[in-house]
C-alpha positions in Angstrom: 44.8 12.4 20.3 43.5 13.1 23.7 41.3 10.7 25.7 38.7 13.5 25.9 38.3 13.8 22.1 38.8 9.8 21.7 35.9 9.4 23.9 33.7 11.8 22.5 34.3 10.0 18.8 33.3 6.7 20.4 30.1 8.1 22.3 29.1 9.7 18.5 30.0 6.1 16.7 28.0 4.6 19.6 25.2 7.0 19.5 24.8 6.8 15.5 24.8 3.0 15.5 21.8 2.9 17.9 19.8 6.0 16.7 17.2 4.1 14.6 14.1 2.2 16.1 12.9 0.1 13.4 10.5 -2.2 16.1 6.9 -2.6 15.6 4.6 -0.4 18.2 2.5 -2.6 20.9 -0.7 -3.6 20.2 -0.9 -3.8 16.0 -4.7 -4.5 16.5 -5.5 -1.1 17.8 -4.9 1.9 15.4 -5.0 4.2 18.3 -2.4 2.5 20.1 -0.3 2.3 17.2 -0.8 6.1 16.6 -0.3 7.2 20.8 2.8 5.6 20.6 4.3 7.1 17.0 2.5 10.2 16.3 5.3 10.4 13.5 3.3 7.4 11.7 0.3 9.5 11.6 1.7 12.7 10.2 3.1 11.0 7.5 0.1 9.0 6.8 -2.0 11.9 6.4 0.4 13.8 4.5 0.4 10.8 2.1 -3.3 10.9 2.0 -3.8 14.7 1.1 -1.0 14.3 -1.3 -2.2 10.9 -3.1 -5.8 10.6 -1.8 -5.3 7.2 -0.3 -7.0 6.7 3.1 -5.0 6.7 6.3 -6.4 3.3 7.4 -5.8 1.6 4.0 -2.4 2.5 4.2 -1.7 1.3 7.8 -3.2 -2.0 7.1 -1.1 -2.4 4.1 1.9 -1.7 6.4 0.6 -4.4 8.7 0.4 -7.0 6.5 3.6 -6.2 4.8 6.2 -5.3 7.3 4.1 -5.4 10.8 5.1 -2.0 11.4 9.3 -3.1 11.4 11.1 -0.7 9.7 13.8 -2.5 8.5 11.9 -5.9 7.6 13.0 -8.2 4.7 11.7 -11.2 3.2 13.2 -14.3 4.7 16.7 -16.1 3.5 16.3 -18.9 1.2 18.4 -22.2 2.0 19.4 -25.4 0.1 19.9 -28.6 1.8 18.4 -26.6 4.3 21.5 -25.0 6.1 23.2 -23.0 3.0 22.0 -19.7 2.7 21.2 -18.6 -0.7 19.8 -15.3 -0.7 16.5 -13.6 0.3 12.9 -14.8 -1.4 13.1 -10.9 -2.9 14.2 -7.6 -2.5 11.2 -6.5 -0.6 12.5 -4.3 2.1 10.9 -1.8 4.8 7.7 -0.4 5.9 6.0 -1.2 2.3 8.2 -4.2 1.6 8.8 -2.5 -1.8 10.9 -4.3 -4.3 14.0 -2.6 -5.7 13.2 -1.8 -9.1 9.4 -0.4 -8.1 11.6 1.7 -5.7 13.8 3.0 -8.2 11.3 3.8 -10.5 9.5 5.6 -7.2 12.7 7.6 -6.5 13.2 8.6 -10.3 9.5 9.7 -10.7 9.3 11.5 -7.7 13.0 13.2 -8.2 13.7 11.5 -4.4 16.9 10.4 -5.0 17.5 10.0 -1.1 14.2 8.2 -0.3 14.8 5.7 1.9 12.4 2.2 2.5 12.8 2.2 6.3 11.6 5.8 6.7 8.0 6.0 7.5 7.3 9.1 5.2 8.7 7.7 2.4 7.3 4.4 2.5 3.8 6.0 2.8 4.7 8.5 0.1 5.7 5.5 -2.2 2.2 3.4 -1.2 0.4 6.5 -1.8 2.3 7.0 -5.5 1.9 3.4 -6.4 -1.9 2.8 -5.2 -2.8 6.2 -7.5 -0.9 5.1 -10.3 -3.2 1.8 -9.8 -6.3 3.6 -9.6 -5.6 5.8 -12.3 -4.4 3.0 -14.2 -6.8 -0.1 -13.9 -9.5 1.9 -12.1 -9.2 0.5 -8.4 -10.6 3.2 -6.0 -8.0 4.2 -3.2 -10.0 3.5 -0.7 -11.0 -0.5 -1.8 -8.0 -1.8 0.1 -8.3 -5.8 -0.5 -8.2 -4.9 -4.2 -5.6 -2.4 -3.8 -3.5 -4.8 -2.1 -4.0 -7.7 -4.6 -2.7 -4.9 -7.2 0.2 -4.3 -4.7 0.8 -7.7 -3.9 0.9 -8.9 -7.6 2.0 -5.7 -9.6 -0.6 -3.5 -11.8 -0.2 -6.3 -14.7 -0.4 -9.8 -12.4 -3.7 -8.2 -11.1 -5.0 -7.1 -14.6 -4.1 -10.6 -15.8 -5.9 -12.2 -12.7 -2.7 -14.1 -11.3 -4.5 -13.8 -7.9 -7.2 -16.0 -8.6 -4.8 -19.2 -8.8 -3.6 -18.0 -5.2 -6.3 -18.9 -2.5 -4.2 -17.9 0.0 -3.5 -14.2 -1.4 -7.1 -13.7 -2.0 -7.5 -14.7 1.7 -4.9 -12.4 3.0 -6.0 -9.5 0.7 -9.7 -10.1 2.5 -8.1 -9.6 6.0 -6.1 -6.5 5.0 -9.7 -5.0 3.4 -11.1 -6.0 7.2 -8.4 -4.8 8.8 -8.7 -1.4 6.8 -12.5 -0.7 8.0 -11.5 -2.0 11.7 -8.7 0.7 11.8 -10.9 3.1 10.5 -13.5 2.6 12.5 -10.9 2.7 15.8 -9.2 5.9 14.3 -12.8 8.0 13.9 -13.6 6.6 17.5 -10.1 8.1 19.1 -10.5 11.0 16.5 -7.5 10.6 15.1 -9.0 11.2 11.4 
């Protein structure tokens, strides 16, 4: 094999290894800043809003809470005796922190065999699909970020049972998600992105 061919193959491999940027945008408190840095996020969220009716600000606030816009986010490792890794807290992964089982259900229901949780378009479509189902099945409006988040976190059955009521920390988190959605909506209207 010639040196040129080997160098070319090596360059392709190196380029492939670093091709995905899953880092968070700067200034996560400013929706206009986020979508200016990552215009493809806004395109994906608007597409989801058109398809599923879930407002962009609700999607953004949920993604902020779940992954802080880090595409390959995972739950922390669990340790035994403080040092022996025992696996992750859950199978949640990606922008939407979708669990393996729910993600598989989405892929089958939508015929998206190749959907990936670390792809913003797939992640927002998943959120739209899930929140639309929540709205149809248990009547939570799609614009109600606080209650949608509770059902997203606990699952529809858990929400219906009221499992979140015993989790004061989760109720506080959901309230912050609702407040953030309102703030993101105002910001996006101010910079004329929606």
